[in-house]
Rosetta silent file (secondary structure, phi, psi, omega in degrees, C-alpha in Angstrom):
SEQUENCE: MKPDNEYRPWVVLMTAGGQSQELARYRLRGDAESHGQTLKRLSPDGGFTVLFEEQQVSFK
SCORE:     score description
SCORE:     0.000 S_00000001
   1 L     0.000  135.379 -179.441   18.811  172.558 -128.116 S_00000001
   2 L   -83.682  142.908  177.059   17.491  174.251 -131.244 S_00000001
   3 L   -70.227  148.965 -179.683   15.332  177.376 -130.955 S_00000001
   4 L   -67.254  -26.512 -174.908   11.687  176.910 -132.009 S_00000001
   5 L   -93.302   15.523 -179.935   11.797  179.863 -134.370 S_00000001
   6 L   -62.999  132.771 -175.660   14.709  178.511 -136.436 S_00000001
   7 L   -75.822  121.394  179.373   14.115  179.185 -140.137 S_00000001
   8 L  -130.402   92.389 -172.405   13.684  175.960 -142.149 S_00000001
   9 L   -80.798  -19.640 -176.992   12.701  176.827 -145.721 S_00000001
  10 E   -89.519  124.647 -174.236   12.972  173.346 -147.316 S_00000001
  11 E  -119.253  137.195  171.155    9.744  171.346 -146.975 S_00000001
  12 E  -103.777  121.281 -178.493    9.024  167.695 -147.729 S_00000001
  13 E  -114.598  147.638  170.017    5.361  167.234 -148.741 S_00000001
  14 E  -106.920  125.030 -178.416    3.278  164.157 -149.310 S_00000001
  15 E  -114.240  131.238  177.808    0.658  164.731 -152.039 S_00000001
  16 E  -157.180  134.891  175.384   -2.374  162.490 -152.501 S_00000001
  17 L    59.939   34.967  179.448   -5.875  163.070 -153.826 S_00000001
  18 L    78.511    1.436  179.293   -5.300  166.726 -154.584 S_00000001
  19 E  -116.829  156.949  176.493   -4.211  167.467 -151.030 S_00000001
  20 E  -131.765  147.250  179.895   -0.745  167.894 -149.562 S_00000001
  21 E  -130.342  131.073 -179.710    0.578  167.316 -146.083 S_00000001
  22 E   -74.902  126.443 -179.806    3.819  168.691 -144.679 S_00000001
  23 E   -99.914  -39.470 -176.961    6.001  165.861 -143.401 S_00000001
  24 E  -159.605  159.140  176.293    9.228  167.640 -142.427 S_00000001
  25 E  -128.368  143.979 -178.147   11.154  170.914 -142.670 S_00000001
  26 E  -136.650  153.114  173.102   14.908  171.346 -143.155 S_00000001
  27 L   -78.879  -33.875 -173.227   17.450  174.134 -143.212 S_00000001
  28 L  -108.230  136.506 -179.565   19.524  172.456 -145.922 S_00000001
  29 H   -60.997  -42.244 -179.294   18.310  171.446 -149.395 S_00000001
  30 H   -60.267  -37.902  177.126   20.404  168.286 -149.403 S_00000001
  31 H   -64.829  -44.926  179.609   18.803  167.049 -146.174 S_00000001
  32 H   -64.016  -43.238 -179.256   15.315  167.591 -147.567 S_00000001
  33 H   -67.045  -36.770  176.771   16.141  165.882 -150.875 S_00000001
  34 H   -62.108  -43.881  177.984   17.697  162.892 -149.053 S_00000001
  35 H   -62.781  -44.618  178.811   14.574  162.485 -146.972 S_00000001
  36 H   -61.137  -42.162  178.988   12.364  162.776 -150.081 S_00000001
  37 H   -65.491  -39.760  177.724   14.431  160.125 -151.909 S_00000001
  38 H   -63.212  -43.661  178.626   14.201  157.757 -148.945 S_00000001
  39 H   -62.534  -40.797  179.893   10.426  158.162 -148.821 S_00000001
  40 H   -64.995  -36.925  176.839   10.170  157.504 -152.563 S_00000001
  41 H   -66.592  -41.479 -177.066   12.231  154.264 -152.160 S_00000001
  42 H   -73.888  -31.952 -178.271   10.054  153.117 -149.256 S_00000001
  43 L  -138.138   80.570 -175.217    6.760  154.023 -150.930 S_00000001
  44 L   -60.673  -26.144 -179.576    7.198  154.194 -154.726 S_00000001
  45 L   -84.714  -11.682  179.621    3.484  154.846 -155.311 S_00000001
  46 L   -75.734  149.802  176.222    3.428  157.802 -152.918 S_00000001
  47 E  -100.244  112.001 -179.945    3.740  161.346 -154.196 S_00000001
  48 E  -120.348  137.843 -177.089    6.504  163.199 -152.397 S_00000001
  49 E  -133.248  143.279  172.993    7.715  166.706 -153.227 S_00000001
  50 E  -112.720  127.524  179.728   10.549  168.868 -151.928 S_00000001
  51 E  -139.287  160.559  179.086   10.019  172.590 -152.206 S_00000001
  52 E  -101.178  127.654  179.980   11.512  175.877 -151.035 S_00000001
  53 L  -114.215  115.525 -179.178    9.216  178.154 -149.032 S_00000001
  54 L   -68.890  148.152  176.885   10.358  181.761 -148.756 S_00000001
  55 L   -81.098  134.292  178.123   10.211  183.458 -145.429 S_00000001
  56 L   -81.172  123.458 -179.064    7.740  186.315 -145.197 S_00000001
  57 L  -116.691  130.942  176.939    9.539  189.464 -144.083 S_00000001
  58 L  -122.185  134.447  177.711    7.667  192.571 -143.006 S_00000001
  59 L  -106.397  133.237 -178.502    9.280  195.923 -142.431 S_00000001
  60 L  -108.610    0.000    0.000    7.627  198.385 -140.107 S_00000001
């Protein structure tokens, strides 16, 4: 079982009408890109984006 706090920086977004919705998060870039490519094949008119989101680190 995976821990809930596992860091997954690669995000697959669906963009439409100036808004974006997070569809999935991945640890590996290749996994995110594969999912994005599959979504583009299934819905060619949809706007799908894969991006890297840095983890916010705070030092006390």
